N, C-alpha and C positions, 0 to 999 in steps of 0.2 A: 312641228306641232301636228298632232293627230286629232281630228274631230271625230268623236264617237258616233258610229252609225245609228245608234238608238235614238239620237236626237233628230235625225233626218227622217226616220221611218214614219212617224205619225204625219208629218207634212206630206210625204209621198203618198200615203194612204188617202189623205184628203184630196190630193190632185187626181188620183185614179178614180175616186168616187165622183168628183166633179165631172170628169170625162165620161164616165158611165152614165151619169145623170143626164148629161147633154145628149148623148146618143139616144137615150130613152125618150127624152123630151122632143127630139127631132121628129118623132112620129106622132106625138100627141099635141104639139103646139102649132099654132099658126106660124107662117113664116116670119111675121113681125115679132111675135113673142119669142120665137127661137133665136132670132137675131139679137134680141135684147139679152137673152140668157147667154149667148155666145160672147157678147161684149162684156157682160158682168164677169164671166169666167176669165176672159183675157185680162181684165183689170185685176182680178184676184191673183192670177199667175204673175203679173207684173209686180204687184205688191209683195208677193212671196219671194220673187227674185231679188228685189231691192232689200228685203229683210235679210235674206241669206248673205248678200254682199256686205251689208252692214255688220251682221254677226261675225263673219269671217274677218272683216277688217278690224273689228273691235278685239277679237281674240288675238290677232297678229300684233296689233299695236300695244296691247296691255295684257300679256299673258299672266301677270301676277295679280290681276284684279279678281274680285269675287266671282265674276262670270268666268274668267279664264281659268281659275283654279279648278272649276268643275270639269274642264276639258283637258287640261295639260297636267301630265304627271309631275309631281313636285319632288319626289324622292330621287336620290342619286345612288348609284352603285359604285362606291369608292373602293379602291384597293385596301384602304385602311380597315374596311369592314370584311375583308376576305374575298372580295370579288376580283377576279383576274380575267383578262381577255385572252391570254395566251398561255400555253403550256410551258412553264419555265424549264422543264426537263429537256425540252427540245434544243435549248441553247447549247447543251453539252454535246450535241451531235456534230457541231462544226469541226471539220477535219477528219471525221471518221469515214471509213469506206464501207461500201456494201455492193449488192448485186441487184440489178433491175429484175423484177418479177414479170414485167410486161414491157412492151415498147413504150417509152416515154415520148409522147407527142403533143405537147411538151410535158403533160402531166401523166402520172401513173404511180405504181407501187414499187417500193424499194425495200429490200431486206437488209437491215443493219443490225448486227448483233442479235439475231433471232427475233427481231421485231419487224413487223410489216408497217411501213410508214408511207403516207402519201407524200410524194415529192414532185417537184417541178424542175425542168431544165431551163436554161436561159434561152429558150426558143428553139433549140436544136432538137432533132429527133435522136433518141438513143435506143438502139436495139435491145431486145430482151436478152437477159443473161450477160449484160455488159457490166464491167466494174465501174462504179461511180464514187465520187467523193462529195461530201456535203461542204459547200463553200460558204453558205450564208443561211441564217434562219431569221425570217421577218414575221414576228407574231407566231401564227400556226403554220406558216408556209416554209417548207424546207426546200432549199434550192441546191441542186446537185449539178455536177459537171462530169463528163466521161473522163476516165483515167486512161491515158495513152501508154 
């Protein structure tokens, strides 16, 4: 759940204005009046804190409520609508061989069939210009091993 920062900005502006006003009042009020203004601002900040705790708790417990719908994105990006998280063409790279364009430690670039591909080894360092083979593709992550 993401809380939009525009909701918090007006409240933060009020807090800053109260702090500036207290600093200004410190020079123009008597010590008793200034102490009363300080207590009032502490009470205000306490109420603000409890309000924010209540608001976040309400959003977490009921994201589908009228209040929650204003904060939480309701749309979904399904594959049935054409959204995909991984390049499906990379699955066809499994078993193919290529040459490392830089040292894989453990990530780097590999050239397979005239295509530059970001690849990752299984934790081992592979020197530049070494022959590698694609052993697995997980999403957009191409995992290679050195060919001996």
